[in-house]
N, C-alpha and C positions, 0 to 999 in steps of 0.2 A: 505494501498499501505506499502511494507516493506519499509524501511529507507535506503538510500544508503550508502553504505559503504565506510569510509573513506580510509582504504587500502585493498583493497578485497583481497591482498595475503594472509592475515592472517583468512579471512573466517568469517562468522557472527559471530558465536559461540565464538570467541575470543572479537569481539566487543561487545559481550554481557555478557563476565565476565569485561569486562572492565567499560561498563554503572554501571554495581553491585558494583564495587569497589568502584563509585565515589561516591555513596550511603553509604557507609560504615562509621560513625560517628567516632567511635575510631582510631586515628590516627595510633597506632602501629597495630591492627589488618589488618587498609586500608594496611600499609606497606608488611605485611606479606603478602597479597593477592598480591599487585603487583608483588612480589617477584615470587610466584607460576604462576603468570599468565606469564611473562618474563622466567620461565622453558619453559612453554607450547610453547612459540610464539619461543624458539631458538630448539625445536624439529621439528617444521615445518619449518624450514629454517636450514636443517644441511649443505646444502652445502657453507653457509657463516660461518661455525665455525673458518676456517683459517683466516677469514679476522682480523687483530689487532683488526678494531674498531668495532668487532662483538656486543658487550655487549653496548657500548654506543651508536649502531644504536636501539638497540631493547629499550632498556631505551626512545628513544626518541622517537618510533615507538607508544611506548605505552600513550605517552601523546598526541601525535598525535590524535591516536584514539582517546582518551579521550575529545578531541577539548579545552585541557588546562584547563579542569576543574577537574584532579584528582591530590589531594596536597598530595604529598610523598616527603618522604625524595630519591632523586635520588641519585646514587653515580658519576653522571655522572652533570656538569651543565645543566638544560636543555634549551631546544631551545624556540627564541623568536618569539612569534606568529607572529610578526611584518613581521620577515626573513620568516616566509613561506607563508603568506599572499600576500607579495609583488612581484609584476610580473618582472621580469627580463628586461632588456634593451633590444629594436629592435635591433636585429644584422643587420645592412646596407645591403643591397645586391649591387652589384657591375652591372649597366645598362649599357652594352656597345653592341651598334648597330651595328650587323652581320649580312647584309646582305643576304649570304651564310648560313644560320644558319644551315643546312646540314651535313657541311663540321667541325662544331665543332669551339669554340674559340680556341685552341691548335692549332689546326692546320693553323689555320687563321694565328696567332702569328708568327710561324713558316716559313711559306712563307712570312710572311714584314720581319721578320727578313734576311731570305735568302737574300730578296731581296738587303739589304743594304750591301751584301758580295760583296767584290771587289778583282780580283786579289788572286782568293779562290783555290787551287786545286779541295778541293770536293763539288762545287758549282753545278756542272751539275749532276753528280751523286746524291747529296741531290736534286737536281729539281726533277729528277726523282721518286725518294722514295716520294717524297710530292704528287706527280701526281697519281702515284700508289695508294697511301694512298685515295686519292681524291677520285677515284672510286669506292673505299670498300666502303667508307663513304655516298655519293651519291646511291650506292646501296641497302646499309642497309636500308635508309629513304625512297627510292621510287622504284615503282617495275620497270619502264623502264630502257634503259641502256643510259649510257652519252657517248657522241661522244668525239673523241680526240679533237675536233674543239670545244666542248663547255669548255673543262678542260685548254685548253690553255686561250682561252679567260677570263675565273674564275681567273687564276694565274695573268693574266696579272690586271685584275682589280684590285685584290686584293693587289698585290704590288704593286700597281701607276704606273703601268708601267713600272716598271723596273726589273721582267720578263718577256724576249720574249720566248714564247715556239715554235718550230715547232710541228705540231701535228703529224707528221709524224715520227719524233724521239722518242717518248713515247713508252716507253717500259714496259710491266706490267710482273711481275714474278711469277709466281706460285710455289705454294708447288709442290715438285716434291714426288709422294708416291712412295718408291721402293716396288718390288715385294717380297723381302725378307721381308718385315713388314706384307705382308697378309700372307703368307704362315703361319708364326710365330702365326699370329694372331685368324687363322681359327681352329678350335678344330678338335684332330684328332681324328678320327673315328676308328673303329675296324680294319679296313683295313690296317691301320699305322703300326700296333702294330705285329711283327714276332711272325710268329706260333712256337708253341711249340713243341717239338717231343715230340708223344706219347711213353711210355714205354712199353715196350711188360711184358706183366704178366707173372711171370714164373710159369709155371704147374709143 
């Protein structure tokens, strides 16, 4: 069974070259072999040559592929083996309880913040926009339609009773597709082009 590659992007041949370099006893020849391997590695990653740390990364990857067994004179400070093995700290994930998960966290927070608004002219239009977005979010996760009564109830629940919306006043604005956009988007057939008059041949 083949050994698992440390950095698969360089291929097995480069890994074999690195392993052979670790077996060279003469330090000068070992450094020469390392420089040749660096040249091969750079040719395999031409898209990274514009990176200012390109050479530094190649030398670090060389030592990583050798499992830090290659004793060479690197032009850059070698990476620490403990830093490569050490696992990063777990990123804490915020656990927030959302009863209506199909609406999403941001939409729920917007409803709660809107409920705090008082004497604001934009409050009612904003509520209508939130109601329309709630219907879109619901239909995106459910195959069934949602009634205006249910949306009004959900808004009341999420806002802790601060938003009382009449179901009959909920309006949904759908995008209007103009006719001219359809005519421009369709392909022109041969009938759309003007017919050229044939030139009469001179006898």
